[in-house]
One Martini backbone bead per residue (centre of mass of N, CA, C, O) as a GRO file, in nm:
protein
  125
    1MET     BB    1  -0.684   3.295  -0.160
    2THR     BB    2  -0.472   3.024  -0.084
    3THR     BB    3  -0.473   2.671  -0.046
    4LEU     BB    4  -0.293   2.419   0.097
    5ASN     BB    5  -0.238   2.099   0.045
    6ALA     BB    6  -0.184   1.825   0.189
    7PRO     BB    7  -0.016   1.561   0.170
    8LYS     BB    8  -0.023   1.254   0.095
    9ARG     BB    9  -0.042   0.942   0.281
   10LEU     BB   10   0.194   0.666   0.321
   11LEU     BB   11   0.185   0.309   0.358
   12VAL     BB   12   0.455   0.074   0.378
   13VAL     BB   13   0.421  -0.288   0.301
   14ASP     BB   14   0.719  -0.485   0.356
   15ASP     BB   15   0.972  -0.726   0.413
   16ALA     BB   16   1.140  -0.569   0.197
   17LEU     BB   17   1.355  -0.315   0.196
   18ILE     BB   18   1.390  -0.258  -0.111
   19MET     BB   19   1.087  -0.224  -0.171
   20ARG     BB   20   1.030   0.008   0.019
   21ALA     BB   21   1.236   0.203  -0.108
   22MET     BB   22   1.113   0.212  -0.393
   23ILE     BB   23   0.830   0.307  -0.320
   24LYS     BB   24   0.910   0.564  -0.169
   25ASP     BB   25   1.061   0.704  -0.398
   26ILE     BB   26   0.824   0.716  -0.600
   27ALA     BB   27   0.620   0.859  -0.418
   28LYS     BB   28   0.779   1.118  -0.372
   29GLN     BB   29   0.794   1.196  -0.675
   30ALA     BB   30   0.459   1.208  -0.674
   31GLY     BB   31   0.393   1.369  -0.376
   32TRP     BB   32   0.438   1.197  -0.129
   33GLU     BB   33   0.397   1.103   0.201
   34ILE     BB   34   0.568   0.923   0.447
   35ALA     BB   35   0.419   0.788   0.723
   36GLY     BB   36   0.515   0.474   0.685
   37GLU     BB   37   0.619   0.140   0.801
   38ALA     BB   38   0.612  -0.222   0.730
   39THR     BB   39   0.685  -0.595   0.766
   40ASN     BB   40   0.379  -0.668   0.843
   41GLY     BB   41   0.049  -0.714   0.914
   42ARG     BB   42   0.054  -0.627   1.210
   43GLU     BB   43   0.199  -0.358   1.165
   44CYS     BB   44  -0.005  -0.241   0.973
   45LEU     BB   45  -0.240  -0.215   1.173
   46GLU     BB   46  -0.094  -0.036   1.377
   47ARG     BB   47  -0.014   0.197   1.182
   48TYR     BB   48  -0.294   0.268   1.083
   49ARG     BB   49  -0.413   0.352   1.355
   50GLU     BB   50  -0.190   0.586   1.406
   51LEU     BB   51  -0.182   0.730   1.094
   52ALA     BB   52  -0.405   0.744   0.879
   53PRO     BB   53  -0.375   0.686   0.582
   54ASP     BB   54  -0.455   0.723   0.236
   55LEU     BB   55  -0.241   0.485   0.171
   56VAL     BB   56  -0.169   0.135   0.087
   57THR     BB   57   0.103  -0.079   0.059
   58LEU     BB   58   0.055  -0.445   0.010
   59ASP     BB   59   0.192  -0.725   0.069
   60ILE     BB   60   0.126  -1.062   0.045
   61VAL     BB   61   0.415  -1.183   0.125
   62MET     BB   62   0.440  -1.251   0.477
   63PRO     BB   63   0.509  -1.255   0.788
   64GLU     BB   64   0.273  -1.365   1.043
   65LEU     BB   65   0.096  -1.164   0.833
   66ASP     BB   66  -0.056  -1.153   0.561
   67GLY     BB   67  -0.201  -0.952   0.321
   68VAL     BB   68  -0.479  -1.080   0.312
   69GLU     BB   69  -0.542  -1.069   0.618
   70ALA     BB   70  -0.480  -0.771   0.658
   71LEU     BB   71  -0.697  -0.671   0.467
   72ARG     BB   72  -0.939  -0.794   0.605
   73GLN     BB   73  -0.898  -0.643   0.878
   74LEU     BB   74  -0.880  -0.355   0.772
   75ARG     BB   75  -1.167  -0.348   0.629
   76GLN     BB   76  -1.328  -0.406   0.887
   77GLU     BB   77  -1.221  -0.153   1.051
   78PHE     BB   78  -1.158   0.010   0.753
   79PRO     BB   79  -1.355   0.053   0.485
   80GLN     BB   80  -1.193   0.318   0.360
   81ALA     BB   81  -0.947   0.180   0.283
   82ASN     BB   82  -0.659   0.228   0.081
   83VAL     BB   83  -0.551  -0.050  -0.124
   84VAL     BB   84  -0.237  -0.171  -0.255
   85MET     BB   85  -0.119  -0.440  -0.406
   86VAL     BB   86   0.166  -0.656  -0.375
   87THR     BB   87   0.287  -0.863  -0.649
   88ALA     BB   88   0.337  -1.154  -0.798
   89ILE     BB   89   0.273  -1.318  -1.083
   90ASP     BB   90   0.197  -1.607  -0.914
   91GLN     BB   91  -0.069  -1.449  -0.743
   92LYS     BB   92  -0.365  -1.450  -0.871
   93GLU     BB   93  -0.552  -1.578  -0.662
   94LYS     BB   94  -0.490  -1.381  -0.429
   95LEU     BB   95  -0.561  -1.126  -0.584
   96SER     BB   96  -0.860  -1.185  -0.625
   97GLU     BB   97  -0.924  -1.184  -0.323
   98CYS     BB   98  -0.839  -0.889  -0.272
   99ILE     BB   99  -1.048  -0.759  -0.453
  100ARG     BB  100  -1.292  -0.876  -0.298
  101LEU     BB  101  -1.189  -0.728  -0.020
  102GLY     BB  102  -1.104  -0.414  -0.148
  103ALA     BB  103  -0.894  -0.364  -0.331
  104ARG     BB  104  -0.805  -0.106  -0.558
  105ASP     BB  105  -0.519  -0.237  -0.637
  106PHE     BB  106  -0.212  -0.320  -0.829
  107ILE     BB  107   0.127  -0.451  -0.810
  108VAL     BB  108   0.400  -0.578  -0.998
  109LYS     BB  109   0.659  -0.785  -0.954
  110PRO     BB  110   0.854  -0.613  -1.100
  111PHE     BB  111   0.853  -0.283  -1.128
  112ASP     BB  112   0.730  -0.013  -1.300
  113ARG     BB  113   0.801   0.304  -1.240
  114ASP     BB  114   0.587   0.449  -1.419
  115HIS     BB  115   0.342   0.295  -1.323
  116LEU     BB  116   0.368   0.361  -1.022
  117ARG     BB  117   0.360   0.666  -1.050
  118SER     BB  118   0.077   0.680  -1.184
  119LEU     BB  119  -0.073   0.556  -0.951
  120PHE     BB  120  -0.006   0.775  -0.743
  121GLU     BB  121  -0.123   1.012  -0.908
  122ARG     BB  122  -0.418   0.905  -0.912
  123TYR     BB  123  -0.439   0.924  -0.577
  124LEU     BB  124  -0.419   1.243  -0.532
  125GLY     BB  125  -0.723   1.341  -0.592
   0.00000   0.00000   0.00000
């Protein structure tokens, strides 16, 4: 008798629609289910509470509540949360802070599709 594992669930958080679409497309190709999406840090926290995803991709620069503060609050409330930061090349200082706060990994915009896909595949285990 074989048991099928449910697909891993991803929450995509970015204020740019095109970035969310790209991340979702690559994640689906890697075998992920898209649990939901959010456009700012406040929505991220709300969606995480309701969806309990396996992984979150979290943009650093967003309106209302940026990714750094969203990560801080998310890890305080859910220490087990797996978060991959989405960053631009010039955000190294903020990225270092995110790693200290518990981010598991990061992706740099504009992304390399193959790199992003391999990152998603790595987290499927």
